[in-house]
N, C-alpha and C positions, 0 to 999 in steps of 0.2 A: 648298608652302605647304598649309594645312588644306583649303582648298575643293580644290584637287586631288587631294589624298589622299581627299577623299570622292566625288568624281567616279570615282576609279579603284576605290574599294570598292563603289559602286553597279554601276558595270558588272560587276565580277567577281560580285558577288551575282546580277545579272542572268544571268549565263553559269552559274553555278552553279543558278540556279532552272530554267533551260531544260534542264539536265543531268538535276534531278532528274524534272521533269515527264515527261521523254522515257523516262526507265527505269520510271517508274511507282511510285516509292517511296511517294508521298504526293498526295494528290488536288490538284488545280490550285487548288480555292478554299481548302484549308488554307496550300499552300505560298504563294499570291499575299498571304494575310493575314500571314504569318510575314516575308515577303520586305518587304512593307510597313512593318510594325514596324521591321525592322533598318534599313531605309533612312533611316525617320525619327530613329531613334536616332543614325545616323552622322550626320545632317544637324544635329542638337542638339550633336554633338561638334564640328563643323565650326564652327557658331556661337560655340560657347563658346573655341574656340582663336582665333578672331578677336578676341573680346571681350577675352580676356586679352592678347593681343598689342598691342590699341590700348590697351589699359590703361597696359600697360609702356611704351609709347612714349609716351605722353602725360605721365605721372607723371615719367617720366626727363627730359623736357624743362621739365617745371615746377622740378623739383627742381635742375638746372642753372642755371636764370634766377634761382632763389632765392640759390643760391651765388655767382652771379656779383655780385648786388645785395649781398654781404655779410649774409646772412639766413640762418644755417645753422641756428639754432633752429626757423624755419619748414620748412625744406627736411628737417629730422628729421620733424618733424610729418607732413610730407607721405608719409614713409616709411610712417609709422606707417598712415596714411590708404591707401596701397597696399594694404597686407598686409589690413586690413579689406575693402576692394573685391575682392580677390582671393577671399577667403573667401565673402563675399556671393555672388559670380560662382558659385561650385562648389556652393554649397546651392542655388541657381536651378536650375544643370544638372542636379543630382541629381534636385529634384522635378520639372521637366519631362521628363527623360529616363525616369522610375519612371512617369510618367502616359503617355508614349508607347508603353512597353511593356506597358501593360494592368495596371499595378499600381493597386489602391485606395488613393490615398492617403488618403482619409477614415478606413479602417479601420487604414492603417500609423499615423496621427497617433494613433488610440485606444490601439493597442497601445503606441506611442511613450511615449503619457500615462503608461499604468500601468509600464511597465517604467521610464520616465525617473523616476519617484516612486522606484521601488526602488533605482535606481542614484543618485539623488540622495542618499538617505538613506546609501547604502553609501559613496559618493564625494561627500560636499559639499565638503571640503577640495579636491580634484582640480579641481572646478568653479569653485570660487570663486578658485583660482590661474587657471585660464583665462580666466574673465571680467576679473580683474584684469590678466593680460597683456593682453587686448584693449584695456582702457580706457589703458594706460601706452603702448600705441601712439598710440592716438587723441587723448590730452592731453598726452604728452610733458613729464612733470614733470621728467625726466631722461633724457639720452640716452648712448650707448656714448661715452666721452671726458670726461663731465663728472665733478667731483669733489663728491661729497656726503658727508654726515655725518648720523647718525641713530642711536637707541638703541632697543634692545629691553630685554625682561622678563629674556633670558638673558644677554645681552652689552649692556654701554654703550660709547657714544661710540665707534660704528663711524664710521670716515672712511677715504676711499679712493676710487678711480676704477673708474666702471662699466664694466665688459669687455662685457657682454653682456646683452641684455634676450630672455629667451625666452618663450615661450608660458606656461609652469609656474613658472619661477624666474629670478631676475636675478643675475648673477655680478658681484663686485665684489672688486677687487684693493686691499689695503689699502695705506700707505703702509711697512708692515713686510713687504711681499711676501707676506701669507696672502691666500688666496683665501676670499671667503665666498661660499656659495649661499642665497640669501634668496628664500623663498616667495613669489609676487607678492602673494597674498592678504594678506601683513604690511602691504605698502603702503598699504592702506587704513584701518588705525588707527593710523599714526604719524605724526610730522611729521619730514618728510626738509629738512634744508637743503641745498640745491644753491649750493656755493660758487662753481663756475664761472661762474653768471649774475648774480654781483654786479657784473659790467660793469667799468668801469677805476676805479672808486672805492674805494681801498684806504685803511683808517685807520691811521696812525701814532699811536701811544700809549704814553708812558714817563715814568718819574719820576726826577728825578735828586736825590741830595742832596749840598748844599756846605757849607762850614764856616760855624758861627756867626759867626766872627771878621770873614769878607768880607761881613756883612750890609749895610755902607754902600754898596757896590760893586754888590751884586746888583741893583737896581733899572734902573742904566744897561745892564747886560748882557742884562737881560730886554728891553729895550726895542730894543736894537740886533739881538736874534736876531727880534723880532716882524716889524721892517723887513724883515730877510733872507727871513722867509717870505713878506712880502707880494709881494717882487720875485721871487721863486723860479716860474718859468712852469710847474713840475712840481706846485706845490701848488695844490688847486683852490680857486678863490675863491668858489664858490658856496657853500661848508660853512665851518665855523668854524675858527679858527686859533687856538688857545689857548697861550699860554707866561705861566704865572703862579705865584706863590709861594703853594704851596697848604696847606703846613701848618709849623711852627715846634716842632721836637723838641729835647731834649736832646743828640741826636746830630748836628743840624744843621738846614738849612733846606731843605724838600723843594719842588722845582720840577716843576711839572706841565706836559708838553708834549702836545697833541693837535692833530692836522689831518690832512687827506685828501689823497692824492697821486694823480696820474693815470699809471696803471701797466697794461700789457696782461694781464700774466700776476706771479705771486709773483717770479719773480726778478728781474725789473725793480724792483718795488716795494722788495725788501729792497735792492738797489742806491741806490734813489734814498733809502730811512731812512739808510743806512749814510753818504750824503753828507752829510745832514741834520745828523744826528747828529755827524758830522765838524765842521761847521761851528758846531754848539752848543759844543764844547770849543774851537775856537778862540776863540770869543767870550769864554769864561769866562777863557782865558787872556790874551786882550788884556785884561781888565779884572782882570788878577791875583786871579779868583775860584777857589778849588782845591774839587775834590769832597771830599766828606767821606769818612775813613777809617773802618772799623769801631774802636770802643774795647775792646780786651781788657786786663785787669789781672792780672797774676800776682804775687802776694803771698807769699814764702816765710814758712812758719810751723814752728817746730822746737820739740819739747817733749823733756824727759828730766831725768831726776832729776839726773844730774851737771851738764848744762849749763842747765838750766832753759828759760824762752822766750826765743825771739830778740831781741835789743835793743842799744841802741847801747854797752853796755859788757859785755854778757855777764851770764848768770844773771839772777837775779829783780831784781837793782838795777840792770839795763839800763834797763828802763822806769819814766821819770820823768814825774811830773805824772799826773794824774787819768785815767780811762778817758774821761770826758767830754770833756775837752781835748782828748785825743790824736784821738778821733773826728772832731771840728770841724775840726783840723789836717787830717785824711785828706781830709773834704769838701771844705775849701779847696783842696787839690792837686787833687782831681777835678774840680773847676770850671775851675781852671787849665789841664788839659790839655784840658778840652772847648772852651774859648774859642780856644785855640791850636791845634787841629785836631791836635795829637799827643800821647802819652803819656808820661808821665815818672814815675819813682818818688823819691819825697822821704822825708825820715826821718819826718814825720808819719804817712804812711802805714803805714810799718813800725811805728811806734810803735802805731798802730791795731791792727794786727794781734797785737802783744803784748798790748795791752790786752784784746782778747778771748780 
């Protein structure tokens, strides 16, 4: 251990002292002063080693207890405190060691202040990164393994997993397997979203469009699905559970679904969301409510000197009636296809094309 090593060092130094004194290479007073300072420095090293070992055992025990209690965030924050404590111990050891060796700390601090000003002006960004690295260790806004999201002036919507937090930079691996090396000082000026710490509350939100023709049966279907959400233990009861008709459009009726489910990770959330959406589709099927399909119309149009415009009888004589009547008939066909949830071509639509 460090104490035994120090004792061996002191014994060896005393042996060397006796040898030098016997040989007459140095005066006994000077040799005694040198050996005294060396012995005191060895004692400082021994004390520092003991302090570091005690800190390591103590913090390791505390971290283990926190992990056993299911508090990984506090355990990781304790790891940051451990690093800060080690840095503080080394700084104190250096200061005491220099004092023991006879170095004037006051003069050193004065020189350090002048040189520190020059270094600070030249390497301000480096010092900012180092200071913010210590702050990340102490406050732990995120830890290795957390999924975070943020934006910078150069890159927007960076999202990925923290793989390492260094003293000067943080390493993040995106979901596209790209690696970002972010200077620590950047985290003092941006907002970081920690996705991992959202807990077990995951929001399911979606909109489903159903046919206009099924409007009379929609309220019953929504009431049944609301009851299903209330009875599902995976859906959080402390937060809202909304299933409502939110909008009426020519394409159909928009149904808005929003609720929160209990899940330990995204995979479990996606599985629960899949089950709930499947249950919603089963409910619609039970009440004969169909999901609306997009309406697309393709009206053939042909023109030419020989054939003329397309019509019921060919040539210009095929287009019967006025253009206004043809347009009105085409509009009626469009309403019919919207109400029925399907699309069909009618002679009136063709006539509208010819009229145009």
